[in-house]
VEXMIBA-236531 format. One record per residue (C-alpha): residue number from 1; x, y, z. Coordinates in nm, 2 decimals. Example, Ala and Ser with C-alpha at 12.3 -4.5 7.8 and 13.67 -1.06 7.14 Angstrom:
2
(1; (1.23; -0.45; 0.78))
(2; (1.37; -0.11; 0.71))
// end
This chain:
463
(1; (9.33; 2.56; 6.73))
(2; (9.24; 2.81; 6.97))
(3; (9.51; 2.91; 7.23))
(4; (9.42; 2.73; 7.54))
(5; (9.68; 2.88; 7.77))
(6; (9.53; 3.09; 8.06))
(7; (9.66; 3.47; 8.06))
(8; (9.77; 3.43; 8.42))
(9; (9.95; 3.16; 8.63))
(10; (9.84; 3.00; 8.94))
(11; (9.94; 3.31; 9.15))
(12; (9.76; 3.55; 8.95))
(13; (10.05; 3.68; 8.74))
(14; (10.02; 3.74; 8.36))
(15; (10.17; 3.50; 8.12))
(16; (10.34; 3.49; 7.79))
(17; (10.11; 3.49; 7.50))
(18; (10.12; 3.15; 7.34))
(19; (10.03; 3.22; 6.99))
(20; (10.33; 3.11; 6.72))
(21; (10.21; 2.86; 6.49))
(22; (10.44; 2.62; 6.27))
(23; (10.48; 2.86; 5.97))
(24; (10.58; 3.13; 6.19))
(25; (10.83; 2.92; 6.40))
(26; (10.99; 2.80; 6.07))
(27; (11.01; 3.19; 5.95))
(28; (11.15; 3.28; 6.29))
(29; (11.43; 3.05; 6.25))
(30; (11.50; 3.11; 5.90))
(31; (11.48; 3.49; 5.93))
(32; (11.76; 3.43; 6.23))
(33; (11.99; 3.22; 5.99))
(34; (11.96; 3.41; 5.66))
(35; (12.13; 3.73; 5.79))
(36; (12.35; 3.95; 5.56))
(37; (12.64; 3.76; 5.67))
(38; (12.57; 3.50; 5.38))
(39; (12.67; 3.77; 5.12))
(40; (12.99; 3.79; 5.24))
(41; (13.03; 3.45; 5.35))
(42; (12.98; 3.31; 4.99))
(43; (13.31; 3.48; 4.88))
(44; (13.53; 3.37; 5.17))
(45; (13.41; 3.00; 5.14))
(46; (13.49; 3.03; 4.77))
(47; (13.84; 3.13; 4.84))
(48; (13.87; 2.83; 5.05))
(49; (13.69; 2.54; 4.87))
(50; (13.65; 2.68; 4.49))
(51; (13.39; 2.57; 4.29))
(52; (13.31; 2.29; 4.54))
(53; (13.17; 2.55; 4.79))
(54; (12.84; 2.41; 4.74))
(55; (12.97; 2.07; 4.90))
(56; (13.11; 2.26; 5.21))
(57; (12.74; 2.36; 5.27))
(58; (12.63; 2.01; 5.25))
(59; (12.90; 1.91; 5.50))
(60; (12.84; 2.20; 5.72))
(61; (12.45; 2.12; 5.72))
(62; (12.51; 1.78; 5.80))
(63; (12.74; 1.87; 6.11))
(64; (12.49; 2.15; 6.21))
(65; (12.20; 1.93; 6.18))
(66; (12.31; 1.69; 6.45))
(67; (12.29; 1.99; 6.71))
(68; (11.99; 2.12; 6.56))
(69; (11.80; 1.77; 6.60))
(70; (11.90; 1.79; 6.98))
(71; (11.76; 2.13; 7.03))
(72; (11.43; 2.01; 6.81))
(73; (11.42; 1.69; 7.05))
(74; (11.47; 1.88; 7.37))
(75; (11.20; 2.14; 7.26))
(76; (10.95; 1.84; 7.22))
(77; (11.06; 1.74; 7.59))
(78; (11.08; 2.05; 7.79))
(79; (10.93; 2.33; 7.61))
(80; (11.02; 2.67; 7.78))
(81; (11.19; 2.98; 7.77))
(82; (11.57; 3.00; 7.84))
(83; (11.55; 2.60; 7.74))
(84; (11.92; 2.52; 7.71))
(85; (11.96; 2.69; 8.07))
(86; (11.69; 2.45; 8.18))
(87; (11.82; 2.13; 8.02))
(88; (12.17; 2.22; 8.14))
(89; (12.06; 2.22; 8.51))
(90; (11.84; 1.93; 8.44))
(91; (12.13; 1.70; 8.33))
(92; (12.39; 1.80; 8.51))
(93; (12.25; 1.95; 8.84))
(94; (12.51; 2.24; 8.84))
(95; (12.38; 2.59; 8.89))
(96; (12.71; 2.75; 8.81))
(97; (12.73; 2.59; 8.44))
(98; (12.36; 2.67; 8.38))
(99; (12.40; 3.02; 8.46))
(100; (12.70; 3.02; 8.25))
(101; (12.53; 2.88; 7.97))
(102; (12.26; 3.17; 8.00))
(103; (12.50; 3.42; 8.01))
(104; (12.70; 3.31; 7.73))
(105; (12.37; 3.33; 7.51))
(106; (12.29; 3.64; 7.64))
(107; (12.63; 3.78; 7.54))
(108; (12.60; 3.62; 7.17))
(109; (12.26; 3.82; 7.14))
(110; (12.37; 4.14; 7.26))
(111; (12.69; 4.16; 7.03))
(112; (12.47; 4.04; 6.76))
(113; (12.22; 4.32; 6.80))
(114; (12.45; 4.58; 6.86))
(115; (12.66; 4.50; 6.55))
(116; (12.32; 4.46; 6.33))
(117; (12.21; 4.81; 6.47))
(118; (12.54; 4.97; 6.32))
(119; (12.51; 4.77; 5.98))
(120; (12.17; 4.88; 5.97))
(121; (12.25; 5.25; 6.00))
(122; (12.55; 5.24; 5.74))
(123; (12.32; 5.09; 5.51))
(124; (12.01; 5.30; 5.57))
(125; (12.25; 5.62; 5.50))
(126; (12.40; 5.47; 5.18))
(127; (12.04; 5.36; 5.05))
(128; (11.88; 5.71; 5.11))
(129; (12.21; 5.92; 5.09))
(130; (12.22; 6.06; 5.40))
(131; (12.59; 6.06; 5.43))
(132; (12.59; 6.37; 5.67))
(133; (12.43; 6.17; 5.94))
(134; (12.61; 5.99; 6.21))
(135; (12.59; 5.59; 6.17))
(136; (12.53; 5.58; 6.55))
(137; (12.21; 5.83; 6.53))
(138; (12.05; 5.57; 6.27))
(139; (12.15; 5.28; 6.52))
(140; (11.99; 5.41; 6.80))
(141; (11.66; 5.48; 6.60))
(142; (11.69; 5.12; 6.50))
(143; (11.71; 5.00; 6.86))
(144; (11.42; 5.21; 6.97))
(145; (11.19; 5.11; 6.71))
(146; (11.30; 4.72; 6.75))
(147; (11.23; 4.77; 7.13))
(148; (10.87; 4.92; 7.06))
(149; (10.78; 4.62; 6.85))
(150; (10.90; 4.35; 7.08))
(151; (10.73; 4.54; 7.39))
(152; (10.43; 4.56; 7.18))
(153; (10.38; 4.20; 7.15))
(154; (10.51; 3.87; 7.02))
(155; (10.26; 3.88; 6.71))
(156; (10.38; 4.22; 6.61))
(157; (10.75; 4.09; 6.63))
(158; (10.62; 3.78; 6.45))
(159; (10.46; 3.97; 6.15))
(160; (10.77; 4.19; 6.13))
(161; (11.01; 3.91; 6.11))
(162; (10.78; 3.72; 5.85))
(163; (10.79; 4.03; 5.62))
(164; (11.19; 4.07; 5.67))
(165; (11.24; 3.70; 5.60))
(166; (11.04; 3.70; 5.28))
(167; (11.23; 4.00; 5.16))
(168; (11.58; 3.83; 5.24))
(169; (11.46; 3.50; 5.08))
(170; (11.33; 3.67; 4.78))
(171; (11.68; 3.86; 4.72))
(172; (11.87; 3.54; 4.74))
(173; (11.62; 3.34; 4.50))
(174; (11.67; 3.66; 4.24))
(175; (12.05; 3.59; 4.24))
(176; (11.96; 3.24; 4.17))
(177; (11.71; 3.32; 3.92))
(178; (11.95; 3.55; 3.72))
(179; (12.21; 3.30; 3.74))
(180; (12.02; 3.01; 3.65))
(181; (12.13; 2.99; 3.27))
(182; (12.49; 2.96; 3.39))
(183; (12.44; 2.66; 3.59))
(184; (12.66; 2.36; 3.43))
(185; (12.94; 2.58; 3.27))
(186; (13.20; 2.49; 3.54))
(187; (13.33; 2.20; 3.71))
(188; (13.16; 2.19; 4.05))
(189; (13.43; 1.98; 4.21))
(190; (13.70; 2.22; 4.13))
(191; (13.92; 2.33; 4.44))
(192; (14.24; 2.56; 4.48))
(193; (14.52; 2.40; 4.39))
(194; (14.77; 2.27; 4.66))
(195; (15.10; 2.17; 4.68))
(196; (15.08; 1.83; 4.87))
(197; (14.83; 1.66; 4.59))
(198; (14.47; 1.56; 4.59))
(199; (14.36; 1.69; 4.92))
(200; (13.99; 1.80; 4.82))
(201; (13.86; 1.62; 5.13))
(202; (14.04; 1.82; 5.37))
(203; (13.96; 2.12; 5.16))
(204; (13.61; 2.05; 5.19))
(205; (13.61; 2.00; 5.56))
(206; (13.80; 2.34; 5.60))
(207; (13.52; 2.51; 5.39))
(208; (13.24; 2.33; 5.58))
(209; (13.39; 2.49; 5.91))
(210; (13.35; 2.84; 5.78))
(211; (12.99; 2.76; 5.60))
(212; (12.88; 2.59; 5.96))
(213; (12.85; 2.94; 6.11))
(214; (12.58; 3.02; 5.81))
(215; (12.35; 2.80; 6.01))
(216; (12.39; 2.94; 6.36))
(217; (12.06; 3.13; 6.46))
(218; (11.85; 2.76; 6.48))
(219; (11.91; 2.78; 6.87))
(220; (11.67; 3.10; 6.90))
(221; (11.39; 2.92; 6.81))
(222; (11.39; 2.73; 7.17))
(223; (11.40; 3.03; 7.36))
(224; (11.01; 3.12; 7.25))
(225; (10.89; 2.80; 7.35))
(226; (10.64; 2.91; 7.60))
(227; (10.49; 3.16; 7.30))
(228; (10.44; 2.86; 7.08))
(229; (10.11; 2.66; 7.01))
(230; (10.18; 2.31; 7.08))
(231; (10.54; 2.34; 7.10))
(232; (10.60; 1.96; 7.14))
(233; (10.50; 1.95; 6.79))
(234; (10.54; 2.30; 6.66))
(235; (10.94; 2.37; 6.76))
(236; (11.06; 2.02; 6.57))
(237; (10.88; 2.10; 6.28))
(238; (10.99; 2.45; 6.24))
(239; (11.34; 2.42; 6.35))
(240; (11.41; 2.15; 6.08))
(241; (11.21; 2.30; 5.83))
(242; (11.42; 2.63; 5.87))
(243; (11.73; 2.42; 5.85))
(244; (11.61; 2.24; 5.52))
(245; (11.52; 2.57; 5.38))
(246; (11.83; 2.76; 5.46))
(247; (12.04; 2.49; 5.34))
(248; (11.86; 2.47; 4.99))
(249; (11.88; 2.83; 4.95))
(250; (12.27; 2.83; 5.05))
(251; (12.34; 2.54; 4.82))
(252; (12.15; 2.72; 4.52))
(253; (12.32; 3.04; 4.60))
(254; (12.69; 2.89; 4.61))
(255; (12.62; 2.70; 4.27))
(256; (12.50; 3.03; 4.11))
(257; (12.80; 3.25; 4.24))
(258; (13.07; 2.99; 4.11))
(259; (12.88; 2.95; 3.78))
(260; (12.85; 3.33; 3.72))
(261; (13.20; 3.46; 3.86))
(262; (13.52; 3.22; 3.84))
(263; (13.57; 3.13; 4.22))
(264; (13.91; 3.31; 4.26))
(265; (13.73; 3.64; 4.15))
(266; (13.45; 3.59; 4.37))
(267; (13.70; 3.53; 4.65))
(268; (13.84; 3.87; 4.58))
(269; (13.51; 4.07; 4.51))
(270; (13.43; 4.33; 4.81))
(271; (13.07; 4.23; 4.75))
(272; (13.04; 3.86; 4.59))
(273; (12.67; 3.88; 4.56))
(274; (12.66; 4.23; 4.40))
(275; (12.93; 4.13; 4.16))
(276; (12.74; 3.81; 4.07))
(277; (12.44; 4.04; 3.98))
(278; (12.64; 4.27; 3.79))
(279; (12.75; 4.01; 3.55))
(280; (12.43; 3.80; 3.55))
(281; (12.18; 4.11; 3.54))
(282; (12.35; 4.45; 3.52))
(283; (12.02; 4.59; 3.45))
(284; (11.93; 4.54; 3.82))
(285; (12.05; 4.86; 4.01))
(286; (12.30; 4.74; 4.30))
(287; (12.14; 4.96; 4.53))
(288; (11.86; 4.68; 4.54))
(289; (12.09; 4.46; 4.73))
(290; (12.14; 4.76; 4.99))
(291; (11.77; 4.75; 5.06))
(292; (11.75; 4.38; 5.09))
(293; (12.06; 4.39; 5.31))
(294; (11.86; 4.64; 5.55))
(295; (11.56; 4.39; 5.60))
(296; (11.82; 4.12; 5.64))
(297; (12.02; 4.28; 5.89))
(298; (11.69; 4.43; 6.07))
(299; (11.53; 4.08; 6.09))
(300; (11.85; 3.93; 6.26))
(301; (11.89; 4.19; 6.50))
(302; (11.50; 4.17; 6.59))
(303; (11.51; 3.79; 6.63))
(304; (11.82; 3.79; 6.86))
(305; (11.63; 4.07; 7.07))
(306; (11.33; 3.88; 7.12))
(307; (11.54; 3.56; 7.21))
(308; (11.76; 3.75; 7.46))
(309; (11.45; 3.91; 7.64))
(310; (11.32; 3.56; 7.69))
(311; (11.66; 3.43; 7.80))
(312; (11.67; 3.69; 8.07))
(313; (11.30; 3.60; 8.18))
(314; (11.36; 3.25; 8.16))
(315; (11.67; 3.24; 8.37))
(316; (11.47; 3.48; 8.64))
(317; (11.21; 3.22; 8.64))
(318; (11.45; 2.97; 8.70))
(319; (11.57; 3.18; 9.01))
(320; (11.92; 3.22; 8.82))
(321; (11.86; 3.60; 8.78))
(322; (11.66; 3.86; 8.97))
(323; (11.27; 3.79; 8.98))
(324; (11.19; 4.12; 8.83))
(325; (11.35; 4.02; 8.50))
(326; (11.08; 3.72; 8.51))
(327; (10.78; 3.98; 8.52))
(328; (10.53; 4.00; 8.24))
(329; (10.33; 4.27; 8.12))
(330; (9.97; 4.22; 8.19))
(331; (9.82; 4.39; 7.87))
(332; (10.10; 4.33; 7.64))
(333; (10.20; 4.00; 7.79))
(334; (10.59; 4.05; 7.72))
(335; (10.88; 4.04; 7.95))
(336; (10.88; 4.41; 7.93))
(337; (11.15; 4.48; 8.22))
(338; (11.39; 4.25; 8.06))
(339; (11.32; 4.41; 7.72))
(340; (11.40; 4.75; 7.89))
(341; (11.73; 4.60; 8.07))
(342; (11.83; 4.48; 7.72))
(343; (11.78; 4.82; 7.57))
(344; (11.98; 5.01; 7.83))
(345; (12.28; 4.77; 7.77))
(346; (12.26; 4.79; 7.40))
(347; (12.25; 5.17; 7.37))
(348; (12.63; 5.21; 7.50))
(349; (12.70; 4.90; 7.30))
(350; (12.59; 5.04; 6.97))
(351; (12.78; 5.38; 7.01))
(352; (13.07; 5.21; 7.09))
(353; (13.10; 5.04; 6.75))
(354; (13.41; 4.82; 6.82))
(355; (13.27; 4.50; 6.92))
(356; (13.38; 4.28; 6.65))
(357; (13.64; 4.10; 6.84))
(358; (13.37; 4.06; 7.10))
(359; (13.15; 3.89; 6.88))
(360; (13.42; 3.65; 6.75))
(361; (13.46; 3.54; 7.13))
(362; (13.09; 3.49; 7.18))
(363; (13.09; 3.22; 6.87))
(364; (13.33; 3.04; 7.10))
(365; (13.10; 3.06; 7.38))
(366; (12.79; 2.98; 7.15))
(367; (12.95; 2.63; 7.03))
(368; (13.05; 2.56; 7.39))
(369; (12.68; 2.59; 7.48))
(370; (12.59; 2.37; 7.18))
(371; (12.84; 2.10; 7.32))
(372; (12.66; 2.13; 7.67))
(373; (12.32; 2.12; 7.50))
(374; (12.42; 1.80; 7.30))
(375; (12.55; 1.64; 7.63))
(376; (12.24; 1.73; 7.80))
(377; (12.03; 1.55; 7.58))
(378; (12.28; 1.25; 7.59))
(379; (12.25; 1.23; 7.96))
(380; (11.88; 1.29; 7.98))
(381; (11.81; 1.01; 7.72))
(382; (11.98; 0.75; 7.92))
(383; (11.83; 0.87; 8.24))
(384; (11.52; 0.64; 8.39))
(385; (11.23; 0.85; 8.47))
(386; (11.29; 1.12; 8.20))
(387; (10.96; 1.19; 8.01))
(388; (11.00; 1.13; 7.61))
(389; (10.92; 1.39; 7.38))
(390; (10.69; 1.36; 7.06))
(391; (11.03; 1.41; 6.85))
(392; (11.28; 1.12; 6.95))
(393; (11.62; 1.09; 6.80))
(394; (11.88; 0.79; 6.84))
(395; (12.15; 0.86; 7.13))
(396; (12.41; 0.84; 6.89))
(397; (12.28; 1.19; 6.73))
(398; (12.38; 1.44; 7.04))
(399; (12.69; 1.23; 7.10))
(400; (12.80; 1.31; 6.75))
(401; (12.69; 1.66; 6.79))
(402; (12.93; 1.71; 7.10))
(403; (13.21; 1.57; 6.92))
(404; (13.15; 1.82; 6.62))
(405; (13.12; 2.11; 6.83))
(406; (13.41; 2.02; 7.04))
(407; (13.61; 1.99; 6.70))
(408; (13.51; 2.34; 6.59))
(409; (13.61; 2.47; 6.91))
(410; (13.96; 2.32; 6.88))
(411; (13.99; 2.45; 6.51))
(412; (13.88; 2.81; 6.62))
(413; (14.13; 2.80; 6.91))
(414; (14.42; 2.66; 6.72))
(415; (14.39; 2.94; 6.43))
(416; (14.64; 3.16; 6.59))
(417; (14.39; 3.43; 6.68))
(418; (14.44; 3.45; 7.05))
(419; (14.23; 3.72; 7.12))
(420; (13.88; 3.58; 7.06))
(421; (13.95; 3.28; 7.31))
(422; (14.10; 3.53; 7.58))
(423; (13.80; 3.73; 7.56))
(424; (13.60; 3.42; 7.58))
(425; (13.79; 3.30; 7.88))
(426; (13.71; 3.67; 8.04))
(427; (13.35; 3.65; 7.98))
(428; (13.33; 3.33; 8.16))
(429; (13.56; 3.45; 8.46))
(430; (13.28; 3.77; 8.46))
(431; (13.00; 3.51; 8.47))
(432; (13.17; 3.32; 8.78))
(433; (13.23; 3.64; 8.94))
(434; (12.86; 3.75; 8.89))
(435; (12.74; 3.40; 9.00))
(436; (12.92; 3.45; 9.33))
(437; (12.78; 3.79; 9.37))
(438; (12.45; 3.69; 9.35))
(439; (12.53; 3.40; 9.57))
(440; (12.63; 3.63; 9.84))
(441; (12.35; 3.87; 9.81))
(442; (12.09; 3.59; 9.81))
(443; (12.20; 3.26; 9.93))
(444; (11.89; 3.06; 9.90))
(445; (11.78; 3.18; 9.56))
(446; (12.01; 2.97; 9.32))
(447; (11.94; 2.65; 9.54))
(448; (11.57; 2.69; 9.41))
(449; (11.67; 2.67; 9.07))
(450; (11.41; 2.43; 8.89))
(451; (11.12; 2.47; 9.11))
(452; (10.96; 2.72; 8.85))
(453; (11.05; 2.51; 8.58))
(454; (10.81; 2.20; 8.71))
(455; (10.54; 2.44; 8.74))
(456; (10.59; 2.59; 8.37))
(457; (10.61; 2.25; 8.25))
(458; (10.27; 2.15; 8.42))
(459; (10.12; 2.44; 8.28))
(460; (10.24; 2.37; 7.93))
(461; (10.09; 2.03; 7.93))
(462; (9.78; 2.15; 8.06))
(463; (9.76; 2.40; 7.78))
// end
């Protein structure tokens, strides 16, 4: 189907390029979820759940799917950049909340990109034996290259994502292939021994809380809605397809890992997947997975960069950030100013290299955003006059998604790690102060939130 979106809006300004199809949409979400984190997460989850680690991923999938279905339904109703910000404002009518939702997502993206740039640099140096070079130098080269690709165009970014996603999936499927002969060799319901008797259910739930974070990434798909062909159908299809594929891969890798390596040894291994390959296929050089990790890490950073730039663009279009961030390059049809601003913020972040605690804090913020988004759909579905989407779900699903996210927040906060909640609180306070500053500088801007959103929806429907 041809792209029918005009290249300019009613004011003559260039628009984003609506060119993403269903397969690219699914691979975009899959690439965001299948990061390098799964290589270490399998070991941690095995230490929690034992051989039943696969079951933890099944439970985590069900929990994550509740929020993912809410995102899919909202994407079919209101397909636009910074969609979570828009639906929060539409549901609650509280600009401060909408602003904080947007900044929480931007913070999450920034910390992820900066972290991935350094992981990319470390693995690059290891792969090519360039130990004399500083990691920061390679990290900056990665950021510059990613910025150039994203500025060049959404199609170029999507094709790089396709390549990296295929390599990442191929690496995990290779693990499954070499470990397949070991399937059936262990009891897949065996869990670590506990003093208080049979608490298998609670053990699996604890592991599922950890495994839940392997599915975070699906929210990135909503933010490219204005660059998707037929977003009302493509977003739900791509989002659910990505979740299902990721789940199948995760469960297969989990079963393979505990089949090849005893769960207690897997938990103690510095590189769990590397250990699996060393035992199941010692002929395969370990450096291969260093190369695959580079693709996985590069892809995660790329997707988060695209998402963050569209967040700034969307928030500017909703009058929550300065207008310049909502400008689109006339030839490339990308939000070039938002991309440049992100690059300038990311350079010092990548050089600092000590943002692990900040990343942990933004996970808390991300769970808060998920709760707000689930609540938004619950409210909008009960409001008369709200247009239905092409993908509707029962109202109980966003309600359950809200409760799951709230439960995960409680678990994270009560874990005894006070630093992450404190940083999250500090970020929320900073967001509030920035909001007050913007209101003071331009009192009328925030009051006009949503006016451009209506125009964007009309443009989407006319496309």
